[in-house]
N, C-alpha and C positions, 0 to 999 in steps of 0.2 A: 758487735752491736747486730749483726743481720741474727744471730741466734737468739737475742733478747726480742727482735721484733718477730720471729718465727714463733718465739714462745707465747708471745702478747696475742698472736693471730689464734694459735691454737687453741688458749684460753675463752677468745672471745667466740669462736665457732662453737667450741664447748659450750657456752652459755646461751647461746641462739636456740639449742637443743634442748633446754634444762625444762622440765615440766612445768607449764604456767602455776600450780599452786605454789613452788618455792621459787620462781622468778619474781615473783610479785612481792617476795618478802614474807614473813610473817604476819599473822593477827595481832593486834596489841587490843589490850585493854579498852581503849576507849573506842576503838574503830564498833562501825556496823556492818555484820554481817548479815546479807540476804540469802539463802539457798533456794535454789532453784530448781525445778525437772518442769517434764514436757513430753504430751504423746507417750507416756507410760504403756499406755495400753493394756492393761493388766498384767506386765510383766512383774510379779509382785516378789519373787524369791530371786535370788542369786545365782546365776548359771553361769557354767563356763563352758569350753568348745578348746579340745585339746590340751588342756590343764591351764589354759589363761581366761580370766574372768570376761565374760561378756556383759555381765547386766549386775550392777550390785545388790539390786533387789532394797525394797524399803527398807529390811535389816540395816545395810549400807548408808542410807540416808541418815537412820536416825543415829546409827551409829557416829557419822561425821559430825551430825548436829551437836550430840552431846558433846563430842571433843571442841567445838567452836562454844559450847557455852561454858565452857570450862575456863575458857580462855577471856570470854568477851559476854557479859549479861546481854547484849546487843543482836540479838540473834532472831529470825526470821525464817518461817520456811514458807513458799508460795509453789504452787502449780498452775501451769501455764495452759491447762486443756488437755482433753482425750485421754484422760486417766480410766475412765471407768466399764472401758467397752475395748474389744479387742483379741481376747482369749477367754477360754472355758469357764476360770472363773468367773467372770464377769456375765458373761452369758445366762450360766446356768443358776445365779443368784441376782438376774437383772440389774447387776451394780453394787448390790449392799454390800458386799463383803471387799470391794474397793474400798467404799465409804470407810467401811472399820477398821480396815487395816490401815488409811490415810489418819483417821482419828488416832488411834494405836500411834503412830509415826508422828505426831506434833504438827501436822500443819496449821498455819496460821488464814491465809488466804489461799483462794483459788478463782478460776475463770472458766465459765462453761466453755469447752470446743466444741465441734460441731458433734461429735460422736457422745456426750453429755445426754443429746437429747435422742438416741437411739432407742430408747425404752419407752418413750412416749413421754408428753408432758406432766401427765399426773405421777407417773414414777419421779421422773428427775424433781416436782415438788416433793414428794415423800423423802426422798434421798439429801436434796437440800436441806431439810429440816431437821435428818438425824445428823448432819455435818457439825461435828463439833470446832469445827474452821468455818469462814465466812467468803460465800462466792460474792464476787462486784462485777458488775457491769454496766459501763456508762450507756452504752447502746443497743441494750436486747430491751424492747419495748412493746406495750400494749399499744396498738395501733387503734382503738377505740377512744383512748383517752390521752393517748400520749406518752405517758410515764413509764419512767424504767420499771422492771418488774423486779432487780436487785438494786441495794447499793450501787453508786455509780463507783465510789472510792472510801477507804478509810483509813485513818491517820493513825499511826501509832508513835509514840514518842519514845525515842530511844536516850537517855541520859537527858542533855538538855536541847535536844534536836528532835525535829519531827518531821518522819516522813510518810507522805500518801502514797497510798497504793492503788491505781486506779484500774479497774477491769476492761477489757475491751475483746469484744466476742466478734469473730468473723461473721460477716455477713452471707457468706457463702452456706452457712448452716445449714439455712433451706435447702438449698438443691443437694448438701453433702451429708445430710441426715434424710430425715421425710419428708416433703412439702407437705402432706396432710396433717402433722403434726402442729402444724402454726396457720392450719386454717380452722373456719368453723364447721359445721355438717352440711353447709352450702358451698362450702369450697373457697370461702370469701377469707382472706390473710385477718387473721387479728391479732399476729405477732410478728414483730420484726425486727431488725436489726441497724437500721439509718443506714439503706442501702441507695439511697438514690443520689441525685445530682453529680452523676460520674464521680463519686467518694467525696463531694464536699458535703453531703449531708452527716457521713462518718467523721469527717475532718471536725466537723462544727459540732458535734457531741463530745467528743473529746476536749474539743478547747475550753467549753464550757465548764467540765468536770474538772479540768486542769487549774484554770481560773478560781472554780470555787473552793478546789483543795490548798491552791495558793493564799487566796484569801481568808481561809481558815487556821492558817499557822504553819503551814506545811514550807518545811526549810528543802525538802526535796522530795521528787515527784518520780516515783519508778510506775512506770507500766507493766501490767501483767497483762499480756496480748497472748490471743491465738488468731494470729493474722497470717502468718508466713512470708516468706521472701520471693515465692513462686511467682513468673510472669504470669500464669493463667489468674492467680489470683487477685491482679489489679483492678480497678485502682484501691484496692482494698489491705495491699500489703503494708507490713510493719514499718518499710521506708518510706513509703507514700504518705503514710501516717504522720511520721517524723518530720516528711519532707513541706507539711501542709499547717504544724502547729507549732507552737513555742511553748515553753515552758515543764517540757519532758527533762527529764536527765538522765533516765537508762529504760531503754525497752526490753525488758526478757519475754522472748516471742516463742511459739509453737505453731503447729498447723502442719507447716511445710517438711518437718523431719531435718533439717537443718543442723549442722553442726558448726556453731560460730562461737569461737570463744569469745573474741570481742571484735568487733568493727564499729568505727566512729562512723554515723551519718549526720550531714547537717540538717539541722531546723530551719523553718521557715525564716529566721530571721540570721541563718548563716552561724550559728552557736551551734557546738560537736553534742552528739546524743550520741549514748552506749548504746551498743543492739548487743545481745547474746541470744542463742539458743542451745539447746544441749544434744539434739538428735533425736533420738526417741529411745523407749524401752530401757531406760536407766543404762544406757551404757555409759554416761557420763552424769554427773551430779553439777549444777551451776554455782559458783562461788561469787556473788556482789559484794565486795568493799569499799565500804565511804569511810575515809579515815578524817579525823578533825580537822584538817586544815582544806576539807571539801573535795578532796583527790579520791577521782571512783575507777575500779579497775571490775572489771571480769573475768572468769578464769575458768575451765572446766576440770573437774575432779574425776580421771578414766577410770572405771571399775575395774580394768586389769590392773591398777597402780592402787585402787585402794579395795582391800577386802577385807576387813573388821566388820563384824556384823554386829549388832546389839541383839542381847541375848534373849529379850523379852518380846521384841518385835520377832524375831527369828522364830522361836518358839509358837505365836501367836498365828502367825504366817502357816507354818509346817501343821498345825493343828486344824486350820480351814482348809489346806489343802489334800489333808488324808481324808476327809469326809468325802471327796470324789475320786480318790486316789483308785479302787477298783474298778470305777465306771470308765474313767479315763485313760486306763491303761489296760484295757480290754482291745485285745484284736477283733479287728472286724474286718479285714481284708488284706491282700499282700500287694505289692509290685516290686517289680524287675528291673525297674529303673528311676533315676531320680526325678522325680515332679517338681519343676521349680516355677518360683516368684522370680528369683534373682538371676542375671547371668551367670553361669556357671565359668566363664573365663575372667570376667571382670567383678563379680559379686555384687554389680549395681543390679539395683530393680527394673525390672523392664516390662513385668505382667500389665504396666500402663503406657504402653506406649507401642508395643510390637507384641506378636504373636508367640505365646509360649506353651510347651507342653501340657502343663497343670490345665492353662485356657483352653487350651482343645478339650482336656477329660470333662472339665465342668461343663462346657457347653454342650458337648455330646451327652451328657449325662441328663441335663433339661430335654433336651429333643427327643432321646429316647424314651424318657418317662411319658411326655405328653403327645407323645405321635405327632411332631409338628415339622413343617418344612423347615422352619430356619429356627435357631437357639441363640439367643446372646447372654453373655454374663459381663458385668461392668468388671474390669481391672482393679477397681478398689473394693470389689465385693469378695477377691480371692486373696487371702491375707499372710499366707503361709506355706514355705518349701515342705512337700514328703519326703522323706530319702529313702534310696531303695530298702525293702525290707519287709516287716510287719507294717501294717497300718493300723494304730490305736484309733479310738474313738476320741480322744482327747486332740490326735493330730486332724481330725477331720472338723472337729470343731475350730481349730485354730484357722484352718482353709475359711471356713464358714462360718463365724462368729454371731451372726448377725439377726438368725433367727427369721430368715423371709420367707415367703412361702411361695412355692412354686404356682404358674397359672399360664394360661396361654392366650391368646388375643388374634382375633382376625384384622389384618394389616393389607394396604396395597403396598404394590413397589415401590411408588414413591416415596410412603412411611418409611419404608426400608432405607432408602436412598439418604431421607433429611438424618435418619439416625445414624447412619454410618459418617456421615460429615460433622455431625456433633462430634460423633465419638474421635474422630482423627484430627479436632482442629488444630490442636497443639503439638503434635509429632510431627518432625522426633524430637523437637528441640525442648519440648515440658511433659510431664506426666500429666497423665490426666484419670482422675479415679472413673470416668464415663468411658475410658477407651474399651472396644468391644472385640471379648472373645468370642470367634462365632462356631455354629455347627452348621450343616447342609448349606454352605454360603463360602465362596469365593471372595474377595475383592485386592483392589490395588489402592494403595494412597500415595499420589503423586506429590512428595513432598514439598515440590518447587514452586508449586502453585500455591500462593497465599489463601489462609483460609476466608471465606468469605460470609461465614457464619453471623448472623444476629443473636444477640439475645437483650433480654428482657432486664430489669433493673437488679433482677435476684438470679439472674447469669441463667435462667431458662431459653430453650430454646424458640426462636422468634423465626426466622426462615434462612434463606440462601440467596443473596443477590449478589451474586458475580459467579467467576466461573468455580466448579465443582473440581476438589482435588480428587475424588472419590471416583475410582473408574473400572471399567472392565466386572463389573458386579455378574457372578454366577451362583444360580440358586438350581441346587443339583444337575450341575452341569451345563444347565442351560443359562442363556443370557437373561437379567431381570427383567421382567415386564411390569413398567411403570403402574399400569391400571389392572392387573391382575390383582387376586385377593390370594395372600399366604397366611400360614398360621404360623406364628410366632409365639416360641415360648422364652420364658424367662423366670423372673419372681415380680412380686406385688410391688416392691421398690422402684422397680422402672416402667413396666406398664402397667400400673393403675396410680401410682402416686406419682407419677414426673420427678424422680431419685435422679440425682446426675442431668435434672435439666432435659429430661426427654418429655418434652410437652406434647410433642404430634403423637403421641399414642392415646391422647385425653379421647375419652369417649366412644375408645375402639370397641368392638364389639368381644365380650368376655367368652370366650369357649368353656374353659376350663378355670377353676378359680379355687385358690386355698387346698391345693393338693396334697402337698406335702411339705415340711421344712427342708431348708437348704443342705444342710447337712446331710439327711435321711436321703435326700436326692442323689447325692455322690455315691454316699453306703452302699444304697440299690442296687445303682450302674453297675459299679464295679462286682458285686457279687453276684448279681442276674444275668448282665449282660456279657460280662468278661469274667463268668465263670468264678470271681473272688480275685483274680491276679490280675494287675496292671500290666500288659504285655509290649513287646519290642513296636507295636504301630505307636506308641508312645515315646521311644527311645529318642528321636532325637529332642534335645531341650528347647531349640528354637520351633519346636509344631510341624507340621504337616504340610505347610506351604498355602495356607490357608488366606493370609494375609503378607501382600510383599509390599515393600515398602520403595519406590522408583525416587531415587533422588534428582535424577534430571530429566529432560523431554526429550521423548525418542526421537530417533533421527527423520523420522517420517512427518514430522511437527513444523509446519513452516516456522522461519523465522528464529528456531533454537537450535540448543547444539545438537549435534549429530551422533551424540551417545549418549547412553541409560544405564544407570545401576541400579540393582534393587536387592533388599536386605530381605529374603524370603525364609523358608524354616531352614534352608540349609546353609543359608550364611549369604556371600555377597556373590551376585552372579551378573552377568553382562548379557543384554539383549533389548 
């Protein structure tokens, strides 16, 4: 009896670790299958590390879609945003080749992510027109007439069932792309994302579209969303939308790069809604299955477990990549150290919540080029690690794929302090694309003090209403003077366009403008200031101690604990 019980437990434990693609059972002829991707960020081709596939590429997506189509005719492929920007193939073609590849792969529907707007509104309109699939959004609106700029939903018939796909774009698109793209020439907003009412305007827009889809005969409602689940995205997270609406059966999500095979979230009426997201860069392909009896499941097919490639799509991608191969593989500099975006110990991204050596390097490049007192680079603008050895042009573009232009402005010490407060408001609990990597300046973030930064409906900076968590700010080794004027170097996205919510710089005097594209700024700094090689001064992956995270109140602060711990460039220290 004991042996039988042990055998049963062993079998049950083994089942618990079976990949979801198999644990959920096989797809059958009457099933509806929706395959989904999100935050691909130009990772178009299969990639591997140490012999293990880390990205299935679009040829892998096409191959898996073909396998599903061989089983059931009821197959759709959708994308949840941020596909066309993020690497050289997107930057150099301003999104064109990504649309071409997605057409070849056979997408049916997609939603705009915030990075779909990075090439400007006119370019996005061109790309949308050339897409063989349909972009959907129930909340991307023309503020002049209140109308949506895309269809809110589409209904597709699978056998005798109708599935409605409702598009939802993040209201963070305004600050997470370039605010000026959503304004007229006078700086008035003419495009919006239903961002008002502390989330209610978005919930209402979604509910209206869901109700309309139901009235049009939809048996199931699948939201294709670019919302995310990070706390910093509240009240516009996918979980917020689910909790404040009814009628949605499934939310396929993007934006926060979260890996969620299947999560059950209660809607406004207390009913279960399935939530899923694939991570990013085609590490996984999502699969939604709707059974004839109405049972709904989602699971993720990992790139490491599925390595098949569609020959036609693979050939097409390689032909496009070959056009840039010589340029992207050209060596432009060297580095004697690994320059990191992720923590080398945990593999988790740190560039958006603490100092890193690549952040130091990028900020130094701007300060050197523009001969400024201080330089800022937003963590979200530093996108890829550079490994020790030769540095190619392609790697530099992967670090800075946005094509921002270097500029400098005059600001007061008070404006600098406000910017540091905004950049650090989520540290260390959550990432922020606006987290500031710095040069010419050092500062502490006292994370035990809750952020008192206030934001407007678009999540742009309004002010600081309470205690400040940024302390001991030093410029060139001297305490910052709130009334003194400093020169600040960065790029147009932050300093001129209010990107990531940095509105405190609006109207600042521009010292130098449009000096050089961001990736060339980095190349020139390494070649000219560092004699072509990044050296030991950047060896510590956690940086040079410019940013210190203080987790507990200092002993000399009345009414607070007697110890203080901080994370600086060298790790954990006490003092």
